[in-house]
C-alpha positions as a printed Julia matrix, in Angstrom:
153×3 Matrix{Float64}:
 -25.71  -15.09  -25.17
 -26.79  -11.84  -23.48
 -27.88  -13.68  -20.32
 -24.54  -15.49  -20.16
 -22.6   -12.24  -20.47
 -24.68  -10.64  -17.71
 -24.18  -13.66  -15.46
 -20.46  -13.64  -16.2
 -20.08   -9.94  -15.52
 -22.08  -10.23  -12.31
 -19.99  -13.14  -11.06
 -16.77  -11.36  -12.06
 -17.84   -8.27  -10.13
 -18.74  -10.35   -7.08
 -15.49  -12.28   -7.27
 -13.44   -9.1    -7.55
 -15.21   -7.75   -4.46
 -13.9   -10.85   -2.67
 -10.43  -10.03   -4.02
 -10.74   -6.45   -2.76
 -11.73   -7.7     0.68
  -8.86  -10.22    0.83
  -6.3    -7.69   -0.4
  -7.6    -4.95    1.86
  -7.76   -7.24    4.88
  -4.24   -8.53    4.3
  -2.71   -5.1     3.71
  -4.6    -3.6     6.66
  -3.43   -6.4     8.95
   0.2    -5.72    8.02
  -0.44   -2.0     8.58
  -1.75   -2.71   12.07
   1.31   -4.86   12.8
   3.54   -2.02   11.61
   1.71    0.47   13.85
   2.18   -1.84   16.84
   5.83   -2.33   15.79
   5.29   -6.09   15.69
   6.83   -6.12   12.22
   9.03   -3.72   10.32
  12.45   -4.03   11.94
  12.88   -7.82   11.84
  13.52   -9.69    8.61
  11.98  -12.88   10.04
   8.84  -11.15   11.3
   8.49   -9.33    7.98
   8.82  -12.66    6.17
   6.17  -14.22    8.39
   3.83  -11.26    7.82
   4.35  -11.62    4.06
   3.54  -15.34    4.21
   0.37  -14.63    6.18
  -0.59  -11.99    3.59
  -0.07  -14.52    0.79
  -2.23  -17.08    2.6
  -5.03  -14.51    3.03
  -4.83  -13.7    -0.68
  -4.83  -17.4    -1.57
  -7.97  -17.94    0.52
  -9.53  -15.07   -1.43
  -8.63  -16.78   -4.71
 -10.1   -20.08   -3.54
 -13.29  -18.27   -2.49
 -13.57  -16.81   -5.98
 -13.11  -20.25   -7.54
 -15.87  -21.51   -5.23
 -18.2   -18.68   -6.31
 -17.69  -19.6    -9.96
 -18.17  -23.29   -9.16
 -21.43  -22.46   -7.41
 -22.62  -20.67  -10.55
 -21.67  -23.68  -12.68
 -23.72  -26.0   -10.46
 -26.65  -23.62   -9.97
 -27.06  -23.2   -13.73
 -27.2   -26.98  -14.04
 -24.09  -26.96  -16.21
 -22.09  -29.18  -13.88
 -23.82  -31.53  -11.46
 -21.29  -32.04   -8.67
 -19.64  -29.21   -6.77
 -16.27  -30.98   -6.68
 -16.25  -31.29  -10.48
 -17.41  -27.68  -10.83
 -14.7   -26.5    -8.41
 -12.02  -28.35  -10.4
 -13.32  -26.96  -13.69
 -13.51  -23.49  -12.15
  -9.91  -23.72  -10.9
  -8.74  -24.76  -14.37
 -10.51  -21.75  -15.89
  -9.5   -19.28  -13.15
  -5.82  -20.16  -13.4
  -6.0   -20.21  -17.23
  -4.66  -23.78  -17.37
  -7.34  -24.72  -19.87
  -6.96  -28.51  -19.73
 -10.16  -29.01  -21.69
 -11.04  -32.31  -20.01
 -14.39  -30.83  -18.95
 -16.17  -28.81  -21.6
 -19.24  -26.71  -20.92
 -22.22  -26.66  -23.25
 -22.28  -24.1   -26.05
 -24.88  -22.08  -24.09
 -22.6   -21.5   -21.07
 -19.08  -21.93  -22.44
 -18.44  -18.18  -22.61
 -18.25  -18.25  -18.8
 -14.9   -20.07  -19.07
 -12.99  -17.21  -20.71
 -14.78  -14.72  -18.49
 -13.55  -16.6   -15.43
 -10.05  -16.73  -16.9
 -10.1   -12.94  -17.3
 -11.34  -12.67  -13.7
  -8.48  -14.87  -12.47
  -5.88  -12.96  -14.45
  -7.09   -9.66  -12.99
  -7.21  -11.11   -9.49
  -3.7   -12.59   -9.67
  -2.37   -9.27  -10.95
  -4.11   -7.49   -8.1
  -2.63   -9.93   -5.57
   0.82   -9.36   -7.02
   0.39   -5.61   -6.65
  -0.7    -6.01   -3.01
   2.25   -8.29   -2.2
   4.79   -5.97   -3.86
   3.32   -2.91   -2.12
   3.41   -4.56    1.3
   6.92   -5.96    0.83
   8.23   -2.54   -0.26
   6.61   -1.0     2.79
   8.18   -3.6     5.1
  11.61   -3.16    3.5
  11.4     0.63    3.95
  10.46    0.26    7.61
  13.3    -2.2     8.15
  15.76    0.15    6.46
  14.61    3.08    8.62
  14.92    0.94   11.77
  18.49    0.02   10.81
  19.35    3.66   10.16
  17.93    4.69   13.55
  19.86    1.88   15.25
  23.09    3.01   13.63
  22.44    6.68   14.47
  22.52    7.95   10.88
  19.97   10.02    9.05
  18.24    8.24    6.14
  19.24    9.33    2.66
  16.49   10.37    0.26
């Protein structure tokens, strides 16, 4: 069981690094767009930037599922990558269908991946909320400047 825990913790750490990269890349991209004034004042442009951010985060989630699936195939637990990817997605999203069951030796990886997915989805939610709040504040300030009033604190 010790080897399984170490593998699970290592994969979780690697997957969360992917999440950090996706979240950081998405938030940084919106920050660059704000600096260039490409977004911030327009509701539609802000909405588009938010959708792009969500897509970047989703790609990060799919990459994490693929990392877990690769571990499932490389350990010999699941033979085909497509089956491993499906099983990984079920674990990662905490659906827990149970139609594919891992052997007793490796089954602890399932709950570890579920914990990884829960953390990653929470992290994505935090990134989305932070970016949306930032865009709303910029839009509000742009409206105030357009109307010639000072913003209220």
